[in-house]
PABARO-743686 format. One record per residue (C-alpha): residue in three letters; x, y, z. Coordinates in steps of 0.1 Angstrom, whole numbers, plus 2048, in hexadecimal, padded with zeros to 3 digits. Example, Ala and Ser with C-alpha at 12.3 -4.5 7.8 and 13.67 -1.06 7.14 Angstrom:
BEGIN
ALA87B7D384E/SER8897F5847/
! end
This chain:
BEGIN
UNK6B59596C1/UNK69E94F6DD/UNK6A892B6D9/UNK6CD9356DA/UNK6C89496FA/UNK6B492C70A/UNK6CF914701/UNK6EA92A710/UNK6D592E730/UNK6D1908732/UNK6F690372C/UNK70191B748/UNK6E790C75F/UNK6F58EA75A/UNK7198F775E/UNK70E90877E/UNK6FF8E878C/UNK71E8D4781/UNK7348ED793/UNK71F8EA7B3/UNK7218C47B1/UNK7478C47AD/UNK7508DF7C6/UNK7738DC7D6/UNK7718C67F5/UNK77B8D6816/UNK78B8B6822/UNK79989880F/UNK79C877822/UNK7B285E810/UNK7AD83B81E/UNK7C481F813/UNK7BC7FC820/UNK7D97E581F/UNK7D07C480E/UNK7AB7CC80B/UNK79A7B27F5/UNK77B7B87E1/UNK76F7947E3/UNK772795809/UNK75D7B5809/UNK7427A17F7/UNK74578180B/UNK74679282D/UNK72B7AC827/UNK710799839/UNK7227A3859/UNK7257C8850/UNK70F7E485C/UNK6FE7FD844/UNK71581B84B/UNK73880E844/UNK7437FB825/UNK71F7F8819/UNK71B81E81A/UNK73A823806/UNK7318097EC/UNK70C8147E9/UNK71183A7EA/UNK73383E7DA/UNK74383D7B8/UNK75181A7B7/UNK76980D79E/UNK7697E779C/UNK78E7E179F/UNK7B07F27A3/UNK7D17E5795/UNK7F57EC79B/UNK80A7E877B/UNK82B7DD78B/UNK8387BE79D/UNK83D7B57C2/UNK8227CA7D1/UNK8257D37F6/UNK8187EE80D/UNK833808806/UNK8348057E0/UNK80E8057DB/UNK8058217F3/UNK8208377E4/UNK8128307C2/UNK7EF8397CD/UNK7FA85B7DB/UNK8128657C0/UNK7FF8587A2/UNK820849795/UNK830826794/UNK85081D7A8/UNK865824789/UNK85D849790/UNK85684C7B5/UNK8738367C0/UNK8628207DA/UNK8667FD7CC/UNK85D7EC7ED/UNK85A7EE812/UNK8807E7814/UNK89D7EA7FC/UNK8BF7DB7FA/UNK8DE7F17FC/UNK8F77DF7E6/UNK9157F47F2/UNK90D7ED816/UNK9007CA811/UNK8E27CF827/UNK8BC7D3825/UNK8AC7F3831/UNK88A804831/UNK883817811/UNK87C836827/UNK89B83483D/UNK8AC856840/UNK8C785A85B/UNK8C5880857/UNK8A588286B/UNK89E87588E/UNK87E866899/UNK8648738B1/UNK8578588C9/UNK86E8408B7/UNK8928388B1/UNK88B83188C/UNK89884B874/UNK882851855/UNK87786C83D/UNK86286E81D/UNK87F87A809/UNK8848587F8/UNK8638607E5/UNK8728707C6/UNK8528817BA/UNK8368967C9/UNK8168887D9/UNK7F28947DA/UNK7F88A37FC/UNK8188B57F0/UNK8048C57D3/UNK7E98D07EB/UNK8038E0802/UNK8128F37E4/UNK7F08FE7D7/UNK7E590B7F9/UNK80691D7FF/UNK80D90681C/UNK7EB90E82D/UNK7DB8EC828/UNK7DE8D3845/UNK7EA8B083B/UNK7EA893854/UNK7F286E84E/UNK7ED851867/UNK7F682D860/UNK80280D870/UNK82480F85F/UNK83D82B858/UNK83E825832/UNK818829830/UNK817849844/UNK834859831/UNK82784F80F/UNK80485C815/UNK80F87B829/UNK82A885810/UNK84589F813/UNK8328BC822/UNK81B8AC83B/UNK8108BD85B/UNK81589B86A/UNK81B87785F/UNK81985D87B/UNK81C83887E/UNK81A81F89A/UNK83D8178A8/UNK8447F28A7/UNK8537F08CB/UNK8408098E0/UNK81F80D8CD/UNK8228328CE/UNK8188498B1/UNK83A8518A3/UNK846869888/UNK86687887A/UNK87489B881/UNK8758A085C/UNK8538AF862/UNK8588D0874/UNK8358D4883/UNK82E8C18A3/UNK80B8B68AC/UNK8038B98D1/UNK7E38A48CE/UNK7F88868C2/UNK81388A8DC/UNK7FA88E8F7/UNK7E886E8EC/UNK80985B8EE/UNK80C865913/UNK7E985C91E/UNK7DB83B92A/UNK7C8839909/UNK7E88348F5/UNK7EF8128E6/UNK8118118F7/UNK7FE810919/UNK7E37F790E/UNK7F37DF8F5/UNK7FD7C590F/UNK7DA7C391D/UNK7C87BF8FB/UNK7B979D8F3/UNK7AA7988D0/UNK78A7838D0/UNK76E7808B6/UNK7597A08B7/UNK73978C8AF/UNK72D7688B1/UNK74475489A/UNK72774388A/UNK724764876/UNK74775F868/UNK73C74584F/UNK74975382E/UNK762737828/UNK754715821/UNK777707824/UNK77D70E849/UNK7806ED85B/UNK76E6FA87A/UNK76471B88A/UNK77A7248A7/UNK77873F8C2/UNK79B74D8BE/UNK7AC7608D9/UNK7CC7748D3/UNK7DB7848F2/UNK7F479F8E8/UNK8047A090B/UNK81577E905/UNK8307888EC/UNK83E7A88FB/UNK8577AD8DF/UNK83F7A78C2/UNK81D7B28D1/UNK81B7D38BE/UNK8267C389D/UNK80C7A88A1/UNK7F17C28AB/UNK7F77D488A/UNK7E97B4879/UNK7C97B688E/UNK7AA7CC88D/UNK7B77E08AA/UNK7CF7F3894/UNK7B2801880/UNK7A280D8A1/UNK7C281F8A9/UNK7C4830887/UNK7A083B887/UNK7A18488AB/UNK7C085E8A7/UNK7B386B885/UNK792876896/UNK7A68888B1/UNK7BB89B898/UNK79D8A2882/UNK78B8B389E/UNK7A98C48AF/UNK7B68D388F/UNK7938DC882/UNK79C8CC861/UNK7868D5843/UNK7788F5853/UNK78F90F843/UNK79491F821/UNK7AD905815/UNK7A58E0812/UNK7B68C982B/UNK7C28A5826/UNK7BF88783D/UNK7D0867831/UNK7C9847844/UNK7D5823840/UNK7C180684D/UNK7CA7E084D/UNK7B57C483E/UNK7CF7A883B/UNK7D578784C/UNK7E0782870/UNK7FF76D870/UNK7F575988F/UNK7D2750883/UNK7C872C88A/UNK7BE726866/UNK7D873584F/UNK7C473082E/UNK7A173D837/UNK7A074C85A/UNK785758871/UNK79D77487B/UNK79C785859/UNK77678585A/UNK77879687C/UNK7917B086F/UNK7787B9853/UNK75A7BA86B/UNK76C7D2882/UNK77B7E6866/UNK7587EC859/UNK74F7FB87B/UNK76E81287A/UNK76481E857/UNK741826864/UNK74F83A882/UNK76884D86B/UNK74D857853/UNK73786386F/UNK75387787D/UNK75A88785B/UNK73588F857/UNK73389F879/UNK7538B3874/UNK74E8C1850/UNK7318AF840/UNK736893827/UNK72B8AA80B/UNK74A8BF813/UNK7628A2815/UNK77188B7FA/UNK778868807/UNK78B8507F1/UNK79282C7FA/UNK7AC8167E9/UNK7BB7F47EF/UNK7E07EC7ED/UNK7D77D27D3/UNK7E97B37E1/UNK7E37997FC/UNK7FD786811/UNK7F176380F/UNK7F874B82C/UNK7EE72C81B/UNK7F7709828/UNK7F66EC80F/UNK7EA6CA81B/UNK8086B4823/UNK7FF69A809/UNK7F86B47ED/UNK80E6B17CF/UNK80F6D07B9/UNK81E6D6797/UNK8366F07A6/UNK8566EA7BA/UNK86F6FC7D0/UNK8847187C3/UNK8A571C7D7/UNK8B373F7D0/UNK8D57367E0/UNK8D97187CA/UNK8CF72A7AA/UNK8E87467B2/UNK90472D7B8/UNK8FD71C796/UNK8FB73D784/UNK91C748793/UNK92D728788/UNK92072E765/UNK92C752765/UNK94E746773/UNK95172F755/UNK94D74C73D/UNK95D76A750/UNK97475B769/UNK97474E78D/UNK96476C7A0/UNK9467727B5/UNK93078279B/UNK90F7847AE/UNK90C79B7CC/UNK8E97947D8/UNK8C77837D2/UNK8AC7997E0/UNK88679A7DB/UNK8887867BA/UNK8A479D7AD/UNK8C97967A7/UNK8E47B07AE/UNK9057AB79B/UNK9277B67A7/UNK9277D5791/UNK94A7E179B/UNK95A7BF793/UNK9497BF771/UNK9557E276A/UNK9787DA775/UNK9797BC75E/UNK96C7D2742/UNK9507BA73A/UNK9337C4725/UNK9177C773F/UNK8FA7C3727/UNK9097A371A/UNK91079773D/UNK8EC79D748/UNK8DF78B729/UNK8F476C72E/UNK8E976A752/UNK8C576E749/UNK8C775372E/UNK8D673B747/UNK8BD742763/UNK89E73F74D/UNK8A671B747/UNK8A371476D/UNK88470277A/UNK86C71A78B/UNK877739777/UNK85D74675F/UNK872763751/UNK890778758/UNK89179D74F/UNK8B07B174F/UNK8B37D675A/UNK8C07DE737/UNK8A07CF728/UNK88B7E573F/UNK89E805738/UNK8A8801713/UNK8997E1705/UNK87C7DB6EE/UNK85E7DC704/UNK8417C4707/UNK8257C6721/UNK8377AF73A/UNK8587C2738/UNK8457E373D/UNK8357D475C/UNK8577CD76B/UNK8647EE75E/UNK84A801772/UNK8587F2792/UNK87C7F878A/UNK890816797/UNK8B481B78D/UNK8CC8197AA/UNK8B48067C0/UNK8A87E97AC/UNK8BD7CA7A2/UNK8CD7C1781/UNK8B67A377A/UNK89279E782/UNK887779786/UNK86277177F/UNK85B751792/UNK840738787/UNK82073979C/UNK81D71B7B4/UNK8437187BA/UNK85071D7DD/UNK86E7347E3/UNK8837237FD/UNK89E735811/UNK8B371A821/UNK8C373283A/UNK8A2744843/UNK88472C840/UNK86D746850/UNK86E75982F/UNK86473C819/UNK847747802/UNK8317377E7/UNK82E74B7C7/UNK80C7577BD/UNK80576D79F/UNK7E07717A1/UNK7CF7927A2/UNK7BF79F7C2/UNK79F7B27BA/UNK7957D17CE/UNK77F7EF7C6/UNK7898147C6/UNK76E82A7D6/UNK76884F7D5/UNK74E85C7EE/UNK73F87D7FA/UNK74489F7EA/UNK72289B7D8/UNK73087E7C4/UNK71486B7B2/UNK7128467BB/UNK71D83079F/UNK72D80E799/UNK74680E77D/UNK74F7EB771/UNK7727F1765/UNK7967EE773/UNK7A880E77B/UNK7CD81277F/UNK7D981D7A1/UNK7EC83A790/UNK7CA849787/UNK7BF8507AB/UNK7D786D7B3/UNK7D0882794/UNK7AB87D798/UNK7AB8887BD/UNK7C18A67B3/UNK7A88AF798/UNK78C8AF7B2/UNK7A18C57C8/UNK7A88DC7AA/UNK7CE8D97AF/UNK7EA8CC799/UNK7EF8A6798/UNK80F8997A8/UNK82C8A1792/UNK83187D785/UNK80C874781/UNK80686E75C/UNK7E685A75E/UNK7C4868752/UNK7AA87576A/UNK78D85E771/UNK77286D75C/UNK756865774/UNK76587D78D/UNK76389B775/
! end
């Protein structure tokens, strides 16, 4: 009997300690870093301080790698997946932009003409996200009392991370540099509007900013392939029409995000009330399009060096405001990287040039021979083909058969690895590759055929050479980090799916997972 009592006392003591260790955070800070690379974190760490990335990696719960199980990753589709815990097949954001077949034009995936902008003429809303987000569920659980703020370089990032019920979701407007939002959100934030009107605002300063290396360039020695070290200098006052857009590819955009986040954190006393609050921030760690060395640049090393400092300042601000033990910080990459590689002029590769316009013309001639002299193809867009559905219906043609014949013809073309039809994705016999494409398919938005192009081939747009791109299908490795809230430091050497992040954060908040989040909770966060 004494042994039983002793065992029960021990059990309840352990349970009590576990409960203390996993208490609900007062503040959640969700950090997504666009194009963050794990290999770059390792290669550049000799330039980092001890309180930024190193602090997160040494004191946090670190998963070795994150993967997104759908094609054509970009900032909109990946961040929406992180915050909804669902793939594009559920949340509906298949990319930064989408093609409207009926109107024959490309638009932002978040365009919504029903809502005007504030400090912008752009009209956006989060309504194109078809499911709930972590922040939405927190708002519901708190009866609307929790504060939710999102700050990001781009509208898609802010709306995806802020969700449908944010207290404010702001992005840097491409023309003026102001922090902009949409009047979809009914609450106005004086601290942000006041910032836009001060001399500290980016709109007042962007033309005077010059980006130079933050430290001696001899420290930027991670790439053995760089021909020479160069003291770059990028003056954003030169290109008046593009200066804000270019600045968003520089480390200065991370300063802007961190600075406004700190102001809102303090002004709104986030994390100091009964209900947890949520702060979503998006930083940038990609290439600069005007770098002097496209392949391995000094600029990207400077971006990481400065971002490390911004992370340190942010963590210090969170600690000062609520205490890191009361805050849950999670960091995730968008899982892709926009290469700017330049091949040597005399280099001969096994790939070739894929011309979408020529392939469409050949396919249409083939379909004409079978079904009659008509224009059967409406658009090639983002490695997808859109057929003239109305014409096919009017001609009473079996659409499944039509798709299959087109796919069988195209797959014989040089440069095409595989062709997957929408019917296969929705009704066909699945294999792993088809499921991968199915995860990125949303009915009514996606095309009728998906083209998988062979790595190494270059997609050439004869009427728009600025959009030529070389196909790469290699993985970009980046960790997922959970930090603060009495989380035990661990390094877990396994790959996690991006859809596991949202339900795991929700579990830590003791709220429901987003309504389309089906993934398991990361067990180390229990």
